[in-house]
Structure formats: C-alpha cells, structure tokens
HTML snippet that shows the backbone in 3Dmol.js (N, CA, C, O; Angstrom):
<script src="https://3Dmol.org/build/3Dmol-min.js"></script>
<div id="view" style="width:600px;height:400px;position:relative"></div>
<script>
const pdb = `
ATOM      1  N   UNK A   1       7.576  14.479 -16.584  1.00  0.00           N
ATOM      2  CA  UNK A   1       8.264  13.801 -15.511  1.00  0.00           C
ATOM      3  C   UNK A   1       9.341  14.759 -14.989  1.00  0.00           C
ATOM      4  O   UNK A   1      10.303  15.054 -15.698  1.00  0.00           O
ATOM      5  N   UNK A   2       9.187  15.225 -13.799  1.00  0.00           N
ATOM      6  CA  UNK A   2      10.152  16.192 -13.275  1.00  0.00           C
ATOM      7  C   UNK A   2      11.540  15.578 -13.095  1.00  0.00           C
ATOM      8  O   UNK A   2      11.691  14.386 -12.827  1.00  0.00           O
ATOM      9  N   UNK A   3      12.530  16.423 -13.251  1.00  0.00           N
ATOM     10  CA  UNK A   3      13.906  15.976 -13.015  1.00  0.00           C
ATOM     11  C   UNK A   3      14.071  15.591 -11.551  1.00  0.00           C
ATOM     12  O   UNK A   3      13.367  16.086 -10.671  1.00  0.00           O
ATOM     13  N   UNK A   4      15.015  14.699 -11.321  1.00  0.00           N
ATOM     14  CA  UNK A   4      15.328  14.203  -9.981  1.00  0.00           C
ATOM     15  C   UNK A   4      14.114  13.564  -9.305  1.00  0.00           C
ATOM     16  O   UNK A   4      13.875  13.733  -8.109  1.00  0.00           O
ATOM     17  N   UNK A   5      13.365  12.828 -10.114  1.00  0.00           N
ATOM     18  CA  UNK A   5      12.279  12.008  -9.594  1.00  0.00           C
ATOM     19  C   UNK A   5      12.712  10.544  -9.727  1.00  0.00           C
ATOM     20  O   UNK A   5      13.833  10.264 -10.151  1.00  0.00           O
ATOM     21  N   UNK A   6      11.842   9.630  -9.372  1.00  0.00           N
ATOM     22  CA  UNK A   6      12.232   8.216  -9.324  1.00  0.00           C
ATOM     23  C   UNK A   6      12.780   7.698 -10.653  1.00  0.00           C
ATOM     24  O   UNK A   6      13.759   6.952 -10.665  1.00  0.00           O
ATOM     25  N   UNK A   7      12.167   8.081 -11.762  1.00  0.00           N
ATOM     26  CA  UNK A   7      12.562   7.551 -13.065  1.00  0.00           C
ATOM     27  C   UNK A   7      13.359   8.541 -13.913  1.00  0.00           C
ATOM     28  O   UNK A   7      13.592   8.302 -15.098  1.00  0.00           O
ATOM     29  N   UNK A   8      13.769   9.636 -13.313  1.00  0.00           N
ATOM     30  CA  UNK A   8      14.576  10.638 -14.027  1.00  0.00           C
ATOM     31  C   UNK A   8      15.539  11.277 -13.043  1.00  0.00           C
ATOM     32  O   UNK A   8      15.129  11.855 -12.036  1.00  0.00           O
ATOM     33  N   UNK A   9      16.812  11.166 -13.347  1.00  0.00           N
ATOM     34  CA  UNK A   9      17.852  11.661 -12.433  1.00  0.00           C
ATOM     35  C   UNK A   9      18.838  12.555 -13.178  1.00  0.00           C
ATOM     36  O   UNK A   9      19.022  12.427 -14.389  1.00  0.00           O
ATOM     37  N   UNK A  10      19.454  13.443 -12.450  1.00  0.00           N
ATOM     38  CA  UNK A  10      20.495  14.303 -13.002  1.00  0.00           C
ATOM     39  C   UNK A  10      21.869  13.778 -12.606  1.00  0.00           C
ATOM     40  O   UNK A  10      22.078  13.303 -11.490  1.00  0.00           O
ATOM     41  N   UNK A  11      22.794  13.878 -13.548  1.00  0.00           N
ATOM     42  CA  UNK A  11      24.203  13.563 -13.309  1.00  0.00           C
ATOM     43  C   UNK A  11      24.432  12.143 -12.785  1.00  0.00           C
ATOM     44  O   UNK A  11      25.142  11.940 -11.799  1.00  0.00           O
ATOM     45  N   UNK A  12      23.837  11.192 -13.442  1.00  0.00           N
ATOM     46  CA  UNK A  12      24.033   9.778 -13.108  1.00  0.00           C
ATOM     47  C   UNK A  12      25.282   9.294 -13.830  1.00  0.00           C
ATOM     48  O   UNK A  12      25.518   9.659 -14.981  1.00  0.00           O
ATOM     49  N   UNK A  13      26.081   8.474 -13.158  1.00  0.00           N
ATOM     50  CA  UNK A  13      27.301   7.945 -13.765  1.00  0.00           C
ATOM     51  C   UNK A  13      27.150   6.442 -13.933  1.00  0.00           C
ATOM     52  O   UNK A  13      26.935   5.717 -12.962  1.00  0.00           O
ATOM     53  N   UNK A  14      27.266   5.977 -15.180  1.00  0.00           N
ATOM     54  CA  UNK A  14      27.265   4.553 -15.508  1.00  0.00           C
ATOM     55  C   UNK A  14      28.574   4.220 -16.176  1.00  0.00           C
ATOM     56  O   UNK A  14      28.915   4.795 -17.210  1.00  0.00           O
ATOM     57  N   UNK A  15      29.310   3.295 -15.594  1.00  0.00           N
ATOM     58  CA  UNK A  15      30.581   2.830 -16.163  1.00  0.00           C
ATOM     59  C   UNK A  15      31.509   4.004 -16.484  1.00  0.00           C
ATOM     60  O   UNK A  15      32.172   4.014 -17.521  1.00  0.00           O
ATOM     61  N   UNK A  16      31.550   4.981 -15.595  1.00  0.00           N
ATOM     62  CA  UNK A  16      32.454   6.111 -15.753  1.00  0.00           C
ATOM     63  C   UNK A  16      31.963   7.200 -16.692  1.00  0.00           C
ATOM     64  O   UNK A  16      32.689   8.161 -16.946  1.00  0.00           O
ATOM     65  N   UNK A  17      30.746   7.074 -17.215  1.00  0.00           N
ATOM     66  CA  UNK A  17      30.196   8.072 -18.126  1.00  0.00           C
ATOM     67  C   UNK A  17      29.068   8.804 -17.412  1.00  0.00           C
ATOM     68  O   UNK A  17      28.119   8.185 -16.930  1.00  0.00           O
ATOM     69  N   UNK A  18      29.183  10.126 -17.349  1.00  0.00           N
ATOM     70  CA  UNK A  18      28.148  10.912 -16.695  1.00  0.00           C
ATOM     71  C   UNK A  18      27.020  11.223 -17.672  1.00  0.00           C
ATOM     72  O   UNK A  18      27.255  11.678 -18.791  1.00  0.00           O
ATOM     73  N   UNK A  19      25.806  10.971 -17.234  1.00  0.00           N
ATOM     74  CA  UNK A  19      24.612  11.278 -18.018  1.00  0.00           C
ATOM     75  C   UNK A  19      23.909  12.411 -17.294  1.00  0.00           C
ATOM     76  O   UNK A  19      23.412  12.231 -16.182  1.00  0.00           O
ATOM     77  N   UNK A  20      23.866  13.578 -17.924  1.00  0.00           N
ATOM     78  CA  UNK A  20      23.342  14.760 -17.240  1.00  0.00           C
ATOM     79  C   UNK A  20      21.837  14.694 -17.011  1.00  0.00           C
ATOM     80  O   UNK A  20      21.340  15.240 -16.026  1.00  0.00           O
ATOM     81  N   UNK A  21      21.099  14.030 -17.914  1.00  0.00           N
ATOM     82  CA  UNK A  21      19.646  13.930 -17.759  1.00  0.00           C
ATOM     83  C   UNK A  21      19.227  12.497 -18.077  1.00  0.00           C
ATOM     84  O   UNK A  21      18.784  12.207 -19.188  1.00  0.00           O
ATOM     85  N   UNK A  22      19.370  11.603 -17.099  1.00  0.00           N
ATOM     86  CA  UNK A  22      19.054  10.183 -17.277  1.00  0.00           C
ATOM     87  C   UNK A  22      17.566   9.955 -17.083  1.00  0.00           C
ATOM     88  O   UNK A  22      16.971  10.434 -16.118  1.00  0.00           O
ATOM     89  N   UNK A  23      16.972   9.219 -18.010  1.00  0.00           N
ATOM     90  CA  UNK A  23      15.573   8.806 -17.922  1.00  0.00           C
ATOM     91  C   UNK A  23      15.560   7.285 -17.986  1.00  0.00           C
ATOM     92  O   UNK A  23      16.283   6.690 -18.785  1.00  0.00           O
ATOM     93  N   UNK A  24      14.747   6.657 -17.154  1.00  0.00           N
ATOM     94  CA  UNK A  24      14.671   5.197 -17.153  1.00  0.00           C
ATOM     95  C   UNK A  24      14.452   4.705 -18.579  1.00  0.00           C
ATOM     96  O   UNK A  24      13.582   5.221 -19.280  1.00  0.00           O
ATOM     97  N   UNK A  25      15.232   3.712 -19.019  1.00  0.00           N
ATOM     98  CA  UNK A  25      15.163   3.270 -20.421  1.00  0.00           C
ATOM     99  C   UNK A  25      13.776   2.862 -20.900  1.00  0.00           C
ATOM    100  O   UNK A  25      13.417   3.177 -22.035  1.00  0.00           O
ATOM    101  N   UNK A  26      12.986   2.180 -20.089  1.00  0.00           N
ATOM    102  CA  UNK A  26      11.647   1.770 -20.531  1.00  0.00           C
ATOM    103  C   UNK A  26      10.768   2.989 -20.810  1.00  0.00           C
ATOM    104  O   UNK A  26       9.978   2.991 -21.755  1.00  0.00           O
ATOM    105  N   UNK A  27      10.909   4.004 -19.995  1.00  0.00           N
ATOM    106  CA  UNK A  27      10.114   5.214 -20.192  1.00  0.00           C
ATOM    107  C   UNK A  27      10.643   5.997 -21.381  1.00  0.00           C
ATOM    108  O   UNK A  27       9.871   6.504 -22.196  1.00  0.00           O
ATOM    109  N   UNK A  28      11.964   6.094 -21.477  1.00  0.00           N
ATOM    110  CA  UNK A  28      12.573   6.834 -22.580  1.00  0.00           C
ATOM    111  C   UNK A  28      12.197   6.217 -23.930  1.00  0.00           C
ATOM    112  O   UNK A  28      11.839   6.932 -24.866  1.00  0.00           O
ATOM    113  N   UNK A  29      12.279   4.901 -24.021  1.00  0.00           N
ATOM    114  CA  UNK A  29      11.993   4.207 -25.279  1.00  0.00           C
ATOM    115  C   UNK A  29      10.525   4.337 -25.672  1.00  0.00           C
ATOM    116  O   UNK A  29      10.210   4.474 -26.854  1.00  0.00           O
ATOM    117  N   UNK A  30       9.644   4.296 -24.708  1.00  0.00           N
ATOM    118  CA  UNK A  30       8.211   4.241 -25.026  1.00  0.00           C
ATOM    119  C   UNK A  30       7.525   5.608 -25.073  1.00  0.00           C
ATOM    120  O   UNK A  30       6.335   5.690 -25.377  1.00  0.00           O
ATOM    121  N   UNK A  31       8.248   6.660 -24.783  1.00  0.00           N
ATOM    122  CA  UNK A  31       7.622   7.989 -24.718  1.00  0.00           C
ATOM    123  C   UNK A  31       7.861   8.799 -25.986  1.00  0.00           C
ATOM    124  O   UNK A  31       8.946   8.768 -26.567  1.00  0.00           O
ATOM    125  N   UNK A  32       6.846   9.510 -26.395  1.00  0.00           N
ATOM    126  CA  UNK A  32       6.984  10.452 -27.501  1.00  0.00           C
ATOM    127  C   UNK A  32       7.478  11.804 -27.003  1.00  0.00           C
ATOM    128  O   UNK A  32       8.072  12.577 -27.755  1.00  0.00           O
ATOM    129  N   UNK A  33       7.227  12.075 -25.735  1.00  0.00           N
ATOM    130  CA  UNK A  33       7.667  13.326 -25.122  1.00  0.00           C
ATOM    131  C   UNK A  33       7.884  13.089 -23.629  1.00  0.00           C
ATOM    132  O   UNK A  33       7.066  12.449 -22.968  1.00  0.00           O
ATOM    133  N   UNK A  34       8.969  13.601 -23.118  1.00  0.00           N
ATOM    134  CA  UNK A  34       9.198  13.581 -21.672  1.00  0.00           C
ATOM    135  C   UNK A  34       9.260  15.038 -21.242  1.00  0.00           C
ATOM    136  O   UNK A  34      10.243  15.738 -21.485  1.00  0.00           O
ATOM    137  N   UNK A  35       8.196  15.469 -20.602  1.00  0.00           N
ATOM    138  CA  UNK A  35       8.053  16.871 -20.227  1.00  0.00           C
ATOM    139  C   UNK A  35       8.492  17.091 -18.788  1.00  0.00           C
ATOM    140  O   UNK A  35       8.292  16.236 -17.926  1.00  0.00           O
ATOM    141  N   UNK A  36       9.088  18.242 -18.542  1.00  0.00           N
ATOM    142  CA  UNK A  36       9.503  18.608 -17.183  1.00  0.00           C
ATOM    143  C   UNK A  36       8.304  18.928 -16.298  1.00  0.00           C
ATOM    144  O   UNK A  36       8.329  18.675 -15.094  1.00  0.00           O
ATOM    145  N   UNK A  37       7.257  19.485 -16.898  1.00  0.00           N
ATOM    146  CA  UNK A  37       6.087  19.896 -16.127  1.00  0.00           C
ATOM    147  C   UNK A  37       4.858  19.921 -17.033  1.00  0.00           C
ATOM    148  O   UNK A  37       4.952  19.646 -18.229  1.00  0.00           O
ATOM    149  N   UNK A  38       3.720  20.249 -16.457  1.00  0.00           N
ATOM    150  CA  UNK A  38       2.452  20.231 -17.190  1.00  0.00           C
ATOM    151  C   UNK A  38       2.454  21.228 -18.343  1.00  0.00           C
ATOM    152  O   UNK A  38       1.883  20.954 -19.399  1.00  0.00           O
ATOM    153  N   UNK A  39       3.092  22.381 -18.152  1.00  0.00           N
ATOM    154  CA  UNK A  39       3.117  23.389 -19.219  1.00  0.00           C
ATOM    155  C   UNK A  39       3.888  22.884 -20.440  1.00  0.00           C
ATOM    156  O   UNK A  39       3.486  23.133 -21.577  1.00  0.00           O
ATOM    157  N   UNK A  40       4.977  22.187 -20.210  1.00  0.00           N
ATOM    158  CA  UNK A  40       5.735  21.626 -21.324  1.00  0.00           C
ATOM    159  C   UNK A  40       4.920  20.525 -22.010  1.00  0.00           C
ATOM    160  O   UNK A  40       4.952  20.398 -23.234  1.00  0.00           O
ATOM    161  N   UNK A  41       4.200  19.741 -21.230  1.00  0.00           N
ATOM    162  CA  UNK A  41       3.350  18.691 -21.806  1.00  0.00           C
ATOM    163  C   UNK A  41       2.240  19.307 -22.661  1.00  0.00           C
ATOM    164  O   UNK A  41       1.953  18.813 -23.751  1.00  0.00           O
ATOM    165  N   UNK A  42       1.622  20.371 -22.178  1.00  0.00           N
ATOM    166  CA  UNK A  42       0.573  21.055 -22.941  1.00  0.00           C
ATOM    167  C   UNK A  42       1.146  21.586 -24.253  1.00  0.00           C
ATOM    168  O   UNK A  42       0.510  21.484 -25.302  1.00  0.00           O
ATOM    169  N   UNK A  43       2.337  22.147 -24.186  1.00  0.00           N
ATOM    170  CA  UNK A  43       2.996  22.643 -25.404  1.00  0.00           C
ATOM    171  C   UNK A  43       3.207  21.535 -26.429  1.00  0.00           C
ATOM    172  O   UNK A  43       2.996  21.738 -27.624  1.00  0.00           O
ATOM    173  N   UNK A  44       3.625  20.357 -25.954  1.00  0.00           N
ATOM    174  CA  UNK A  44       3.828  19.229 -26.863  1.00  0.00           C
ATOM    175  C   UNK A  44       2.502  18.789 -27.475  1.00  0.00           C
ATOM    176  O   UNK A  44       2.436  18.504 -28.671  1.00  0.00           O
ATOM    177  N   UNK A  45       1.452  18.732 -26.667  1.00  0.00           N
ATOM    178  CA  UNK A  45       0.135  18.325 -27.168  1.00  0.00           C
ATOM    179  C   UNK A  45      -0.354  19.305 -28.237  1.00  0.00           C
ATOM    180  O   UNK A  45      -0.857  18.883 -29.278  1.00  0.00           O
ATOM    181  N   UNK A  46      -0.213  20.591 -27.989  1.00  0.00           N
ATOM    182  CA  UNK A  46      -0.635  21.598 -28.974  1.00  0.00           C
ATOM    183  C   UNK A  46       0.166  21.463 -30.268  1.00  0.00           C
ATOM    184  O   UNK A  46      -0.392  21.557 -31.362  1.00  0.00           O
ATOM    185  N   UNK A  47       1.463  21.243 -30.139  1.00  0.00           N
ATOM    186  CA  UNK A  47       2.297  21.070 -31.326  1.00  0.00           C
ATOM    187  C   UNK A  47       1.866  19.814 -32.086  1.00  0.00           C
ATOM    188  O   UNK A  47       1.770  19.827 -33.313  1.00  0.00           O
ATOM    189  N   UNK A  48       1.611  18.745 -31.359  1.00  0.00           N
ATOM    190  CA  UNK A  48       1.172  17.497 -31.984  1.00  0.00           C
ATOM    191  C   UNK A  48      -0.163  17.691 -32.710  1.00  0.00           C
ATOM    192  O   UNK A  48      -0.324  17.227 -33.838  1.00  0.00           O
ATOM    193  N   UNK A  49      -1.110  18.364 -32.079  1.00  0.00           N
ATOM    194  CA  UNK A  49      -2.411  18.582 -32.697  1.00  0.00           C
ATOM    195  C   UNK A  49      -2.302  19.439 -33.950  1.00  0.00           C
ATOM    196  O   UNK A  49      -3.086  19.285 -34.886  1.00  0.00           O
ATOM    197  N   UNK A  50      -1.327  20.343 -33.962  1.00  0.00           N
ATOM    198  CA  UNK A  50      -1.119  21.203 -35.126  1.00  0.00           C
ATOM    199  C   UNK A  50      -0.457  20.487 -36.288  1.00  0.00           C
ATOM    200  O   UNK A  50      -0.675  20.849 -37.445  1.00  0.00           O
ATOM    201  N   UNK A  51       0.334  19.494 -36.003  1.00  0.00           N
ATOM    202  CA  UNK A  51       1.054  18.744 -37.041  1.00  0.00           C
ATOM    203  C   UNK A  51       1.297  17.325 -36.541  1.00  0.00           C
ATOM    204  O   UNK A  51       2.420  16.985 -36.169  1.00  0.00           O
ATOM    205  N   UNK A  52       0.253  16.491 -36.529  1.00  0.00           N
ATOM    206  CA  UNK A  52       0.391  15.141 -35.966  1.00  0.00           C
ATOM    207  C   UNK A  52       1.432  14.294 -36.698  1.00  0.00           C
ATOM    208  O   UNK A  52       1.499  14.282 -37.927  1.00  0.00           O
ATOM    209  N   UNK A  53       2.217  13.608 -35.927  1.00  0.00           N
ATOM    210  CA  UNK A  53       3.173  12.626 -36.423  1.00  0.00           C
ATOM    211  C   UNK A  53       2.761  11.282 -35.838  1.00  0.00           C
ATOM    212  O   UNK A  53       2.035  11.240 -34.845  1.00  0.00           O
ATOM    213  N   UNK A  54       3.209  10.194 -36.430  1.00  0.00           N
ATOM    214  CA  UNK A  54       2.880   8.894 -35.825  1.00  0.00           C
ATOM    215  C   UNK A  54       3.415   8.815 -34.402  1.00  0.00           C
ATOM    216  O   UNK A  54       4.542   9.224 -34.123  1.00  0.00           O
ATOM    217  N   UNK A  55       2.600   8.290 -33.518  1.00  0.00           N
ATOM    218  CA  UNK A  55       3.058   8.105 -32.145  1.00  0.00           C
ATOM    219  C   UNK A  55       3.527   6.667 -31.956  1.00  0.00           C
ATOM    220  O   UNK A  55       3.153   5.774 -32.717  1.00  0.00           O
ATOM    221  N   UNK A  56       4.344   6.457 -30.943  1.00  0.00           N
ATOM    222  CA  UNK A  56       4.906   5.140 -30.687  1.00  0.00           C
ATOM    223  C   UNK A  56       3.829   4.175 -30.215  1.00  0.00           C
ATOM    224  O   UNK A  56       2.889   4.552 -29.516  1.00  0.00           O
ATOM    225  N   UNK A  57       3.990   2.943 -30.610  1.00  0.00           N
ATOM    226  CA  UNK A  57       3.113   1.876 -30.153  1.00  0.00           C
ATOM    227  C   UNK A  57       3.921   0.847 -29.392  1.00  0.00           C
ATOM    228  O   UNK A  57       5.117   1.028 -29.168  1.00  0.00           O
ATOM    229  N   UNK A  58       3.278  -0.220 -29.000  1.00  0.00           N
ATOM    230  CA  UNK A  58       3.934  -1.273 -28.214  1.00  0.00           C
ATOM    231  C   UNK A  58       5.065  -1.939 -28.994  1.00  0.00           C
ATOM    232  O   UNK A  58       5.976  -2.509 -28.395  1.00  0.00           O
ATOM    233  N   UNK A  59       5.015  -1.871 -30.319  1.00  0.00           N
ATOM    234  CA  UNK A  59       6.068  -2.495 -31.137  1.00  0.00           C
ATOM    235  C   UNK A  59       7.430  -1.843 -30.932  1.00  0.00           C
ATOM    236  O   UNK A  59       8.450  -2.405 -31.328  1.00  0.00           O
ATOM    237  N   UNK A  60       7.455  -0.676 -30.323  1.00  0.00           N
ATOM    238  CA  UNK A  60       8.728  -0.002 -30.079  1.00  0.00           C
ATOM    239  C   UNK A  60       9.657  -0.888 -29.243  1.00  0.00           C
ATOM    240  O   UNK A  60      10.875  -0.840 -29.412  1.00  0.00           O
ATOM    241  N   UNK A  61       9.088  -1.695 -28.345  1.00  0.00           N
ATOM    242  CA  UNK A  61       9.925  -2.576 -27.524  1.00  0.00           C
ATOM    243  C   UNK A  61      10.540  -3.691 -28.370  1.00  0.00           C
ATOM    244  O   UNK A  61      11.703  -4.043 -28.177  1.00  0.00           O
ATOM    245  N   UNK A  62       9.776  -4.241 -29.294  1.00  0.00           N
ATOM    246  CA  UNK A  62      10.317  -5.269 -30.187  1.00  0.00           C
ATOM    247  C   UNK A  62      11.459  -4.710 -31.031  1.00  0.00           C
ATOM    248  O   UNK A  62      12.470  -5.380 -31.239  1.00  0.00           O
ATOM    249  N   UNK A  63      11.296  -3.490 -31.510  1.00  0.00           N
ATOM    250  CA  UNK A  63      12.327  -2.848 -32.330  1.00  0.00           C
ATOM    251  C   UNK A  63      13.609  -2.635 -31.537  1.00  0.00           C
ATOM    252  O   UNK A  63      14.703  -2.866 -32.051  1.00  0.00           O
ATOM    253  N   UNK A  64      13.482  -2.201 -30.302  1.00  0.00           N
ATOM    254  CA  UNK A  64      14.665  -1.969 -29.460  1.00  0.00           C
ATOM    255  C   UNK A  64      15.344  -3.295 -29.119  1.00  0.00           C
ATOM    256  O   UNK A  64      16.572  -3.367 -29.087  1.00  0.00           O
ATOM    257  N   UNK A  65      14.569  -4.328 -28.867  1.00  0.00           N
ATOM    258  CA  UNK A  65      15.148  -5.652 -28.582  1.00  0.00           C
ATOM    259  C   UNK A  65      15.946  -6.140 -29.784  1.00  0.00           C
ATOM    260  O   UNK A  65      17.048  -6.665 -29.624  1.00  0.00           O
ATOM    261  N   UNK A  66      15.402  -5.972 -30.982  1.00  0.00           N
ATOM    262  CA  UNK A  66      16.115  -6.386 -32.193  1.00  0.00           C
ATOM    263  C   UNK A  66      17.443  -5.640 -32.335  1.00  0.00           C
ATOM    264  O   UNK A  66      18.461  -6.241 -32.679  1.00  0.00           O
ATOM    265  N   UNK A  67      17.431  -4.338 -32.073  1.00  0.00           N
ATOM    266  CA  UNK A  67      18.671  -3.551 -32.143  1.00  0.00           C
ATOM    267  C   UNK A  67      19.674  -4.023 -31.096  1.00  0.00           C
ATOM    268  O   UNK A  67      20.865  -4.147 -31.382  1.00  0.00           O
ATOM    269  N   UNK A  68      19.194  -4.283 -29.890  1.00  0.00           N
ATOM    270  CA  UNK A  68      20.054  -4.770 -28.810  1.00  0.00           C
ATOM    271  C   UNK A  68      20.709  -6.079 -29.211  1.00  0.00           C
ATOM    272  O   UNK A  68      21.920  -6.245 -29.065  1.00  0.00           O
ATOM    273  N   UNK A  69      19.907  -7.012 -29.719  1.00  0.00           N
ATOM    274  CA  UNK A  69      20.430  -8.318 -30.117  1.00  0.00           C
ATOM    275  C   UNK A  69      21.458  -8.198 -31.237  1.00  0.00           C
ATOM    276  O   UNK A  69      22.447  -8.930 -31.247  1.00  0.00           O
ATOM    277  N   UNK A  70      21.234  -7.285 -32.176  1.00  0.00           N
ATOM    278  CA  UNK A  70      22.153  -7.103 -33.299  1.00  0.00           C
ATOM    279  C   UNK A  70      23.463  -6.446 -32.865  1.00  0.00           C
ATOM    280  O   UNK A  70      24.533  -6.816 -33.348  1.00  0.00           O
ATOM    281  N   UNK A  71      23.384  -5.485 -31.967  1.00  0.00           N
ATOM    282  CA  UNK A  71      24.578  -4.729 -31.564  1.00  0.00           C
ATOM    283  C   UNK A  71      25.376  -5.398 -30.452  1.00  0.00           C
ATOM    284  O   UNK A  71      26.582  -5.180 -30.341  1.00  0.00           O
ATOM    285  N   UNK A  72      24.722  -6.205 -29.633  1.00  0.00           N
ATOM    286  CA  UNK A  72      25.396  -6.790 -28.471  1.00  0.00           C
ATOM    287  C   UNK A  72      25.172  -8.302 -28.401  1.00  0.00           C
ATOM    288  O   UNK A  72      24.639  -8.801 -27.410  1.00  0.00           O
ATOM    289  N   UNK A  73      25.573  -9.031 -29.441  1.00  0.00           N
ATOM    290  CA  UNK A  73      25.294 -10.475 -29.461  1.00  0.00           C
ATOM    291  C   UNK A  73      25.965 -11.256 -28.332  1.00  0.00           C
ATOM    292  O   UNK A  73      25.424 -12.268 -27.888  1.00  0.00           O
ATOM    293  N   UNK A  74      27.117 -10.816 -27.865  1.00  0.00           N
ATOM    294  CA  UNK A  74      27.783 -11.535 -26.768  1.00  0.00           C
ATOM    295  C   UNK A  74      26.975 -11.452 -25.478  1.00  0.00           C
ATOM    296  O   UNK A  74      26.887 -12.425 -24.730  1.00  0.00           O
ATOM    297  N   UNK A  75      26.393 -10.299 -25.225  1.00  0.00           N
ATOM    298  CA  UNK A  75      25.557 -10.151 -24.030  1.00  0.00           C
ATOM    299  C   UNK A  75      24.313 -11.013 -24.168  1.00  0.00           C
ATOM    300  O   UNK A  75      23.898 -11.670 -23.214  1.00  0.00           O
ATOM    301  N   UNK A  76      23.719 -11.009 -25.352  1.00  0.00           N
ATOM    302  CA  UNK A  76      22.534 -11.833 -25.593  1.00  0.00           C
ATOM    303  C   UNK A  76      22.872 -13.303 -25.368  1.00  0.00           C
ATOM    304  O   UNK A  76      22.098 -14.031 -24.747  1.00  0.00           O
ATOM    305  N   UNK A  77      24.025 -13.739 -25.869  1.00  0.00           N
ATOM    306  CA  UNK A  77      24.446 -15.130 -25.676  1.00  0.00           C
ATOM    307  C   UNK A  77      24.620 -15.462 -24.206  1.00  0.00           C
ATOM    308  O   UNK A  77      24.254 -16.551 -23.765  1.00  0.00           O
ATOM    309  N   UNK A  78      25.182 -14.520 -23.437  1.00  0.00           N
ATOM    310  CA  UNK A  78      25.372 -14.770 -22.005  1.00  0.00           C
ATOM    311  C   UNK A  78      24.024 -14.884 -21.292  1.00  0.00           C
ATOM    312  O   UNK A  78      23.872 -15.683 -20.368  1.00  0.00           O
ATOM    313  N   UNK A  79      23.043 -14.079 -21.725  1.00  0.00           N
ATOM    314  CA  UNK A  79      21.697 -14.193 -21.148  1.00  0.00           C
ATOM    315  C   UNK A  79      21.080 -15.532 -21.496  1.00  0.00           C
ATOM    316  O   UNK A  79      20.475 -16.183 -20.644  1.00  0.00           O
ATOM    317  N   UNK A  80      21.232 -15.953 -22.765  1.00  0.00           N
ATOM    318  CA  UNK A  80      20.681 -17.237 -23.200  1.00  0.00           C
ATOM    319  C   UNK A  80      21.309 -18.387 -22.436  1.00  0.00           C
ATOM    320  O   UNK A  80      20.625 -19.359 -22.114  1.00  0.00           O
ATOM    321  N   UNK A  81      22.585 -18.296 -22.142  1.00  0.00           N
ATOM    322  CA  UNK A  81      23.278 -19.355 -21.384  1.00  0.00           C
ATOM    323  C   UNK A  81      22.714 -19.473 -19.969  1.00  0.00           C
ATOM    324  O   UNK A  81      22.791 -20.530 -19.345  1.00  0.00           O
ATOM    325  N   UNK A  82      22.144 -18.370 -19.473  1.00  0.00           N
ATOM    326  CA  UNK A  82      21.536 -18.384 -18.133  1.00  0.00           C
ATOM    327  C   UNK A  82      20.085 -18.833 -18.176  1.00  0.00           C
ATOM    328  O   UNK A  82      19.414 -18.885 -17.145  1.00  0.00           O
ATOM    329  N   UNK A  83      19.601 -19.160 -19.374  1.00  0.00           N
ATOM    330  CA  UNK A  83      18.223 -19.627 -19.504  1.00  0.00           C
ATOM    331  C   UNK A  83      17.245 -18.591 -19.980  1.00  0.00           C
ATOM    332  O   UNK A  83      16.053 -18.880 -20.081  1.00  0.00           O
ATOM    333  N   UNK A  84      17.710 -17.366 -20.283  1.00  0.00           N
ATOM    334  CA  UNK A  84      16.822 -16.344 -20.810  1.00  0.00           C
ATOM    335  C   UNK A  84      16.587 -16.623 -22.274  1.00  0.00           C
ATOM    336  O   UNK A  84      17.496 -17.051 -22.986  1.00  0.00           O
ATOM    337  N   UNK A  85      15.409 -16.391 -22.714  1.00  0.00           N
ATOM    338  CA  UNK A  85      15.100 -16.628 -24.137  1.00  0.00           C
ATOM    339  C   UNK A  85      15.017 -15.324 -24.865  1.00  0.00           C
ATOM    340  O   UNK A  85      14.767 -15.305 -26.070  1.00  0.00           O
TER     341      UNK A  85
END
`;
const viewer = $3Dmol.createViewer("view");
viewer.addModel(pdb, "pdb");
viewer.setStyle({}, {cartoon: {color: "spectrum"}});
viewer.zoomTo();
viewer.render();
</script>
C-alpha cells in the first residue's frame, strides 16, 4: 500500500499527536505486512516462505475488540448507552 494513498497517510495529526506513517486501523490490524510497493511485498513473501510464521485470521478483530473493551471501558459504556452492543 503506497504512502499517501487513501488508507495510508503521512504526518496525520490526531488529538495533537503526529503520526508519521498512519495506516487505516482495520488494515493495520488485519495485515501481516504493509508493503510500500510490489518489490517489498515480494520480499516479505520470500521471507515468509523461507520461515513461515502463523498468519493472522479473522479472529484478530475479536482480539482487538477485547483489548479495546478492557482498556477503554468508559468509551464502551458510552457506546452501549447509544444502543451499540
């Protein structure tokens, strides 16, 4: 995913904090590799084939939700008060 594309931006500021290489959270959480270009992606694939590690599955979203709920219970409560489950 090239820098400064729709889901990856440089120097984004959230709540006064600058993030030099921001990647959309859904993509960041679910990706095993975020490559700048095809050559970097090929390098990751070759490295993976040489020494395979477990790759992420759909359960990664459940794990992140659990961490979110544990670390930010007040925000979760505010969402629940609005009808979010």
